[in-house]
C-alpha positions as CSV (number, residue, x, y, z in Angstrom):
1,M,32.4,-4.5,0.4
2,R,28.9,-5.7,-0.7
3,V,28.8,-7.6,-4.0
4,V,25.5,-8.8,-5.3
5,N,24.5,-10.1,-8.6
6,I,20.8,-9.7,-9.3
7,E,19.5,-12.1,-12.0
8,K,15.8,-12.2,-11.4
9,I,13.1,-9.8,-10.2
10,R,9.3,-10.1,-9.8
11,V,7.2,-7.5,-11.6
12,S,3.5,-7.0,-11.0
13,V,1.5,-8.3,-13.9
14,G,0.1,-4.8,-14.7
15,S,3.6,-3.2,-14.7
16,A,4.9,-6.0,-16.8
17,S,2.1,-5.4,-19.3
18,V,3.1,-1.7,-19.6
19,L,6.7,-2.7,-20.0
20,G,6.0,-5.3,-22.7
21,L,7.5,-8.1,-20.7
22,G,6.4,-11.5,-21.8
23,S,3.1,-12.1,-23.6
24,I,0.9,-10.3,-21.0
25,V,-2.4,-8.8,-22.2
26,K,-2.9,-5.0,-22.0
27,F,-4.8,-3.7,-19.1
28,K,-7.8,-1.3,-19.3
29,D,-6.5,0.6,-16.2
30,P,-2.7,0.4,-16.4
31,P,-0.6,1.2,-13.4
32,T,1.0,4.6,-13.2
33,T,3.8,3.4,-10.9
34,C,6.1,0.5,-11.8
35,Y,5.7,-2.1,-9.1
36,V,8.5,-4.6,-8.6
37,M,9.4,-7.1,-5.8
38,T,12.7,-8.6,-4.7
39,Y,13.1,-12.2,-5.8
40,K,13.9,-15.2,-3.6
41,E,13.2,-18.9,-3.8
42,G,10.4,-19.8,-1.6
43,Y,8.4,-17.7,0.8
44,C,9.1,-14.6,2.9
45,T,10.5,-15.3,6.4
46,A,7.7,-13.2,7.9
47,N,4.3,-14.9,8.5
48,C,1.6,-12.3,8.1
49,G,-1.8,-13.9,8.2
50,F,-3.2,-12.1,5.2
51,C,-0.2,-12.5,2.8
52,P,0.3,-15.2,0.2
53,Q,4.1,-14.6,0.6
54,A,4.0,-15.6,4.3
55,R,6.3,-18.4,5.6
56,S,3.4,-20.8,6.3
57,S,1.3,-19.8,3.3
58,Q,-0.1,-22.5,1.1
59,G,-0.8,-20.1,-1.7
60,S,1.0,-19.2,-4.9
61,E,4.5,-17.7,-4.5
62,E,3.6,-15.5,-7.5
63,M,0.9,-13.6,-5.5
64,L,1.0,-10.4,-3.4
65,S,-2.5,-9.4,-2.4
66,R,-4.7,-10.5,-5.3
67,V,-2.1,-9.6,-8.0
68,N,0.3,-12.0,-9.8
69,W,4.0,-11.1,-9.8
70,P,5.7,-13.2,-12.5
71,I,9.5,-13.6,-12.5
72,F,11.6,-11.9,-15.2
73,S,15.2,-11.5,-16.0
74,F,16.5,-8.4,-14.1
75,K,18.5,-7.4,-17.2
76,D,15.4,-7.6,-19.4
77,F,13.4,-5.6,-17.0
78,L,16.1,-2.8,-16.9
79,T,16.2,-2.7,-20.7
80,K,12.4,-2.4,-21.0
81,L,12.3,0.2,-18.3
82,K,15.1,2.3,-19.9
83,Y,13.6,2.3,-23.4
84,L,9.9,2.6,-22.5
85,R,8.0,5.0,-24.8
86,S,7.4,8.5,-23.5
87,S,3.7,8.0,-23.7
88,K,3.9,5.1,-21.2
89,K,6.4,6.5,-18.8
90,F,5.8,5.6,-15.2
91,K,5.6,8.3,-12.6
92,R,7.7,6.3,-10.1
93,I,9.0,2.9,-9.2
94,C,7.9,1.1,-6.0
95,I,10.0,-1.8,-4.8
96,Q,8.4,-4.3,-2.5
97,T,10.9,-5.9,-0.2
98,L,10.3,-9.4,1.2
99,N,11.8,-10.3,4.5
100,Y,14.8,-12.7,4.2
101,P,18.5,-12.6,5.2
102,K,20.0,-10.8,2.2
103,N,17.0,-8.7,1.3
104,F,18.8,-5.4,2.0
105,A,21.8,-6.2,-0.1
106,D,19.5,-7.2,-3.0
107,L,17.5,-4.0,-2.5
108,I,20.5,-1.8,-2.7
109,E,21.7,-3.5,-5.9
110,I,18.2,-3.2,-7.5
111,I,18.1,0.5,-6.7
112,S,21.6,1.2,-7.9
113,Q,21.0,-0.5,-11.2
114,I,17.7,1.3,-11.8
115,R,19.5,4.6,-10.9
116,N,22.2,3.8,-13.5
117,N,19.6,3.3,-16.2
118,I,16.8,5.8,-15.6
119,D,16.1,8.9,-13.5
120,I,12.7,8.3,-11.8
121,P,11.4,8.7,-8.2
122,I,11.9,5.6,-6.2
123,S,9.7,4.4,-3.3
124,V,10.7,1.4,-1.2
125,A,8.4,-0.7,0.9
126,I,10.5,-2.5,3.6
127,P,10.3,-4.3,6.8
128,P,11.8,-2.4,9.7
129,V,15.6,-1.8,9.2
130,S,18.4,-0.1,11.1
131,K,19.0,3.6,11.1
132,D,22.2,3.1,9.1
133,N,20.3,1.1,6.4
134,L,17.7,3.9,6.2
135,K,20.5,6.4,5.7
136,E,22.0,4.3,3.0
137,L,18.7,4.2,1.2
138,K,18.5,7.9,1.3
139,L,22.1,8.3,0.2
140,I,21.6,6.2,-3.0
141,G,18.5,8.2,-4.1
142,V,15.4,6.6,-2.5
143,Q,12.8,9.4,-2.3
144,R,10.2,7.7,-0.1
145,V,10.1,4.7,2.3
146,G,7.0,2.7,3.4
147,I,6.8,0.7,6.6
148,A,3.4,-1.1,6.8
149,L,1.5,-1.3,10.0
150,D,-1.3,-3.2,8.4
151,G,-3.1,-3.7,11.7
152,T,-4.8,-0.6,13.1
153,T,-4.4,-1.4,16.8
154,P,-1.5,-3.1,18.7
155,E,-3.8,-6.1,19.4
156,I,-4.7,-6.6,15.7
157,F,-1.2,-6.0,14.6
158,D,0.0,-8.8,16.9
159,K,-2.8,-11.1,15.8
160,I,-2.1,-10.8,12.1
161,K,1.7,-10.3,11.8
162,G,3.3,-10.5,15.3
163,G,3.3,-13.2,18.0
164,G,-0.2,-14.3,17.2
165,V,1.0,-15.9,13.9
166,N,4.5,-16.6,15.1
167,G,5.7,-13.7,13.1
168,P,8.8,-11.5,13.7
169,Y,7.2,-8.1,14.0
170,R,6.3,-6.2,17.1
171,W,4.1,-3.0,17.3
172,D,6.5,-1.0,19.4
173,E,9.5,-1.8,17.1
174,H,7.5,-0.8,14.0
175,I,6.5,2.5,15.6
176,N,10.1,3.2,16.7
177,K,11.5,2.4,13.3
178,M,8.9,4.7,11.7
179,I,10.0,7.5,14.0
180,E,13.7,6.9,12.9
181,A,12.7,6.9,9.3
182,L,10.9,10.2,9.8
183,E,14.2,11.7,11.1
184,I,16.1,10.6,7.9
185,F,13.5,11.0,5.2
186,S,11.8,14.0,6.7
187,K,8.1,14.5,7.3
188,G,5.8,13.5,4.5
189,F,8.2,11.1,2.9
190,L,7.4,8.1,5.1
191,S,4.3,6.2,4.4
192,T,2.4,3.4,6.1
193,H,-0.9,1.6,5.3
194,L,-3.8,0.2,7.3
195,I,-5.7,-2.9,6.2
196,I,-9.4,-2.4,6.9
197,G,-11.6,-5.3,7.8
198,L,-9.4,-7.2,10.3
199,G,-11.6,-6.7,13.4
200,E,-10.9,-3.0,14.1
201,T,-13.7,-0.5,14.6
202,E,-14.2,2.6,12.5
203,K,-13.4,4.6,15.6
204,D,-10.1,2.8,15.9
205,V,-9.2,3.7,12.3
206,I,-10.1,7.4,12.5
207,E,-8.1,7.7,15.8
208,R,-5.1,6.0,14.2
209,I,-5.3,8.1,11.1
210,E,-5.2,11.3,13.2
211,D,-2.2,10.0,15.3
212,L,-0.2,9.1,12.2
213,H,-1.1,12.3,10.4
214,N,0.0,14.3,13.4
215,L,3.4,12.6,12.9
216,K,3.4,13.7,9.2
217,I,3.2,10.1,8.1
218,L,1.4,9.4,4.8
219,I,-1.5,7.0,5.4
220,S,-2.9,4.6,2.8
221,L,-6.0,2.5,3.3
222,F,-6.6,-0.9,1.8
223,A,-9.5,-3.3,2.1
224,F,-8.7,-6.7,3.5
225,T,-8.7,-9.2,0.6
226,P,-8.9,-13.0,1.5
227,I,-6.4,-14.9,-0.6
228,K,-6.4,-18.7,-1.0
229,G,-3.8,-20.5,1.0
230,T,-3.4,-17.8,3.7
231,K,-4.3,-18.0,7.3
232,L,-7.2,-15.5,6.8
233,E,-8.5,-16.9,3.5
234,Y,-12.0,-17.5,4.9
235,E,-12.5,-14.1,6.4
236,N,-14.7,-11.5,4.7
237,Q,-13.9,-8.2,3.1
238,P,-15.2,-5.0,4.9
239,S,-18.5,-3.6,3.8
240,L,-18.2,-1.0,1.1
241,L,-20.1,1.5,3.3
242,S,-17.5,1.2,6.1
243,F,-14.6,1.6,3.7
244,R,-16.2,4.7,2.1
245,K,-16.7,6.3,5.5
246,L,-13.1,5.7,6.3
247,Q,-11.8,7.0,3.0
248,L,-13.8,10.1,3.6
249,G,-12.5,10.4,7.1
250,R,-8.9,10.0,6.0
251,Y,-9.4,12.7,3.3
252,L,-10.9,15.2,5.8
253,I,-8.1,14.6,8.4
254,V,-5.2,14.6,5.9
255,N,-6.4,17.3,3.5
256,K,-8.9,19.5,5.5
257,G,-7.4,19.4,9.0
258,K,-10.5,17.8,10.6
259,K,-10.0,16.5,14.1
260,F,-11.1,13.2,15.8
261,K,-13.5,15.2,17.9
262,E,-15.5,16.2,14.8
263,F,-16.4,12.6,14.1
264,T,-19.3,10.9,16.0
265,F,-19.4,7.2,16.8
266,N,-22.0,4.9,18.3
267,M,-21.3,2.5,21.2
268,K,-20.0,-0.1,18.8
269,G,-17.4,2.2,17.4
270,N,-19.3,2.8,14.1
271,L,-18.9,6.2,12.5
272,V,-22.4,7.7,12.4
273,N,-21.8,11.4,11.7
274,I,-19.1,13.7,10.2
275,N,-19.3,17.4,10.7
276,I,-19.6,18.5,7.1
277,S,-22.6,19.5,4.9
278,K,-24.1,17.5,2.0
279,T,-22.8,20.1,-0.3
280,E,-19.3,19.6,1.0
281,L,-19.7,15.9,0.5
282,K,-20.7,16.4,-3.1
283,N,-17.8,18.6,-3.8
284,I,-15.3,16.1,-2.3
285,I,-16.8,13.3,-4.4
286,N,-16.8,15.4,-7.6
287,D,-13.5,17.3,-7.3
288,T,-11.0,15.3,-5.2
289,D,-9.2,12.0,-5.1
290,A,-10.6,11.0,-1.8
291,F,-11.9,7.6,-3.2
292,L,-9.0,6.8,-5.4
293,T,-6.0,4.8,-4.3
294,S,-4.1,6.6,-1.5
295,G,-0.3,6.3,-1.5
296,C,2.8,7.9,-2.8
297,P,2.4,10.5,-5.6
298,G,1.7,8.6,-8.9
299,C,0.5,5.4,-7.2
300,N,-2.8,4.0,-8.4
301,R,-2.3,0.2,-7.7
302,P,-5.1,-1.1,-10.0
303,Y,-7.2,-3.8,-8.4
304,Y,-4.8,-4.9,-5.7
305,T,-7.8,-5.3,-3.4
306,S,-10.7,-5.3,-5.8
307,K,-11.9,-7.3,-8.7
308,P,-12.3,-5.2,-11.9
309,S,-16.0,-6.4,-11.8
310,G,-16.4,-4.8,-8.4
311,P,-17.0,-3.8,-5.7
312,I,-14.1,-1.4,-6.2
313,Y,-12.6,-0.2,-2.9
314,N,-9.8,2.0,-4.2
315,Y,-10.4,3.4,-7.7
316,P,-7.3,3.5,-9.9
317,R,-8.7,6.2,-12.2
318,E,-11.2,9.1,-12.2
319,L,-14.7,8.3,-11.1
320,S,-17.6,8.0,-13.6
321,E,-20.8,9.9,-12.9
322,K,-22.5,6.7,-11.9
323,E,-19.8,5.9,-9.4
324,K,-20.0,9.4,-7.9
325,E,-23.7,9.0,-7.4
326,E,-23.2,5.6,-5.8
327,I,-20.7,7.0,-3.3
328,Y,-23.0,9.9,-2.4
329,E,-25.9,7.5,-1.9
330,L,-23.8,5.5,0.6
331,L,-22.5,8.5,2.5
332,Y,-25.1,11.3,2.6
333,R,-26.8,10.0,5.7
334,I,-23.7,10.4,7.9
335,V,-23.2,14.1,7.1
336,N,-25.2,17.2,8.2
């Protein structure tokens, strides 16, 4: 019988602000999901080149992407979560799971304790796990599971989180575990994300989005963010134009049924035309969430990959009129 005593948990600084944990200042754009992370001393046993939690990282143990995740008492966290004012209620909880020997036992206890205190949808971001473990997550009330590809192609995946960085992950195993998760959580309740700006072409991304969407996997896009102390700290973020094109492409494939053949690329794999009108583009910018954070329902992940001062890749809120105009100015040349 599994017996685990959870004493500490990491909470994203934005979520901690909403909860009133510590003396953290209030955020202009607060998270709508409560983001927490399993706690362990030291770094993750994986070695992803972009991640400050990686085994060989020289960065801060409190970082994930560009966000701080301070440590709090698990008991205090549960109390704050349980008695949070109705006006501040989160739409869901997302648990980030580091890779270490007892991570699954810790995860089960965290979920169970949350379930005992509050009824809220739970998403879990996990490394690949066994089919039995996936079934257990489903049984205890996890609504959605995320298994991150990060790399758009097998080659980039290997370079950033597989053999290329002496990491434990392999493309084929990730894909197989995602297929198993689909069988258990059903279509639409498994998510993955792609990090844009790691050497892939725009053609690679659109092709991967279509492949994943055909499997009914929810796809999120994040801009690569160089973090001090990681293997990739000196690499550049993607251009805003490139990211906007891919956000638009994702929206059209996922929400409008567009096919890969309706996108035109040049010899370098750059997206040069999408088969929609300028009026359609304006309507998408004005009336949809195509340029907001993509993820589970209720996820806005404020400024995980962007500084509040900009450029903002994934907006955590509705766009201003100026922002809508800026996006149109970037994209109108690639539509009909």
